[in-house]
N, C-alpha and C positions, 0 to 999 in steps of 0.2 A: 402458471401457478404451481410450481414444484418446490417442495422444501426438502433439503438434504441436511443430515446431521453427520458430521465426521468427528469422532471422538476417540482418543487414545489410539491413534494410528500413526504409522510411519510411511511416508511417501517419499521415495528417493530414486535417483538415477533415471529420470524420464528425460534423457538427453535430446530426444527428437521432439519434445514438446514441453508441456507444462506439468507441474505437479498436480494442481487442481485448476481446471479451466471452467469458469462460470460464464457461459455464453448463451443465455436464452434468446430466442428469436421472437418470442411473443410472451405476453403476461409478465409476471414478476417471479424471478427465481430468488428463493431465500435459502441461505446457506449459513449453518452454524458450525464452526470449527473450534474444537477445544482439546486441550491436553495432548497435542500432537506434535510431530516433528516432520518438517517438509524440507528436504535437503537435496542438493546436487541436481537440480532440474533446469532445463532450458539450454538453448544453443545460440540464441541471438538476442539483441536488445528488445525484441518484442515479446519475449517469453519470460516466464516467471515461475516461482514456486506456487504462487496464487495469482492467476490472471483473471480479471473481471472485464469482460468485453461483450456486453449485450449488443444485439443488432435489431434492426427493424422496429425501433420504438420500444423494445422490451426494457425492463428494469431489473435491478438486482439489489437485494439487501443482504449484506454479508457481515457476520460477527465472528471475530477471531479472538480467542482468549486462551491464555496460558499455553501458547504455541511457539515453537522455535522454527523460524524460516531462515535457514543458514545455507550458504554456499550455492545459492541459485543464481541465475542470470540477474533477475530482479527478485527481491523478496516478495513484494506485492506490487502488481502493476494494474491499475484501473485505467482502462483505455476507452474513451468515449468516441473514438473515430468511426465506429461502425453504425452510426445512426441510433445510438442508445437513447432510452428514456432516462428518467432520473435514477440515480444509484446512490446508495448509502452504505458506508463501510465503517465499522468500528473495530479497533484493535486495542486490547487491554492485557496487561501483564504478560507481554510476549517479548521475543527477541527477533530482530530483523538484522542479520549480520552476515558478513563475509560474501556479499553478492559481487559478481564481476561487473555489475552496473549499479543499480540503486537499491537501497533498503526498501523504500516505498516511493512509488511515483503515481500521482493522480493527474490525469490529463484529459481534458474535454473542452471542445468548443461548441458542442451540440447539446446533449442532455446534461442536466445539472448533476454533477458528481460531487458528493460531500464525504469526507473521511475525517474521523476523529481518532487520535492515538492517545492513549492514557497509560501511564506507568509502564513504558516500554523502553527497552534498550535497543538502540540503533547504532551498530558499530562495525568497523572494519570493511565497509563497502568501498569498492574501487571507484565508483561514481559519486553520487550524492546520497547522503543518509536519508533525507526526506525532501522530495521534490514535488512541486506543483506547477502545472502548465496549462494555459488555455483559460479563456474568460469564464467558462462554466465550471471550473474546477476549484474546490475549496479543501484545504487541509488545515485542521486545527489540532494543536499538540498541547498536552498537559502532563505534568509530572513525569516527564521522560528524560532519558539521558541520550544525547547524540554525540558520539565521540569516536575518534580514530578513523574517520572517513576521509576520503580525498576532499570532499566538500560536505560540510555539515547539513546545511539547508539551502534550498534554492527556490526562487519564485520567478517563473517566466510567464507573466501575464495572468496568473490566477489569483486566488486569495489564500494567503498563508497567515494563520493566526495562532496566538499562543495565550495560554492562561497565565503566563509569566511565572511559572514555577518549574521550568525545565533547566537542565544543565546541558549547555552546548559549548563544548570546549575540546581542545587538543585535536581538532581536525586539521587537515592540511590548510584549509580555509574554512572558518566557521560558517561563512555564508551570509546571505541576506538577513538583515535585521527583521525580526518578526513583529508584526502589528499585534497589539493586545486585543484579545477577544472583547468585543464591545458589550457583551452581556445579553440577557434575554431580549 
């Protein structure tokens, strides 16, 4: 049950790891990131500017606002492979760009991982702009622009939903059509 606030910070060049690693092993970790820049972090496809990887049934709630995650291996990677409990991520008014892998990737077959992106620019990622994988992973996108990625959006067995007010264009491949959010 720890809460962390990161505001008006620059986190960069953590080449041997992640910019911010949220990995509680018990309880619920809550993290608020705002008005920050997280760049040039990570060395392999499992690392990120912001990595969310709880273990042992722990959970995480993560809020990202007005933050640039640029030139990381992954901008944001939420990974439920370590036996995580439920996790919630929200990203608003931010940039997820220039990653050598994905802008944002949500992946879980265990704990329920839900992410919502609103009014965010996802661009210039070498992999996928917005990716979801695994039966327990959900990614919902609203009011966002996904452009100039190798692949715009991708769904590999998860739930990918849209509020139908996004601009997904000019990617190498725009990607998987996104199902409309069904409402409350």
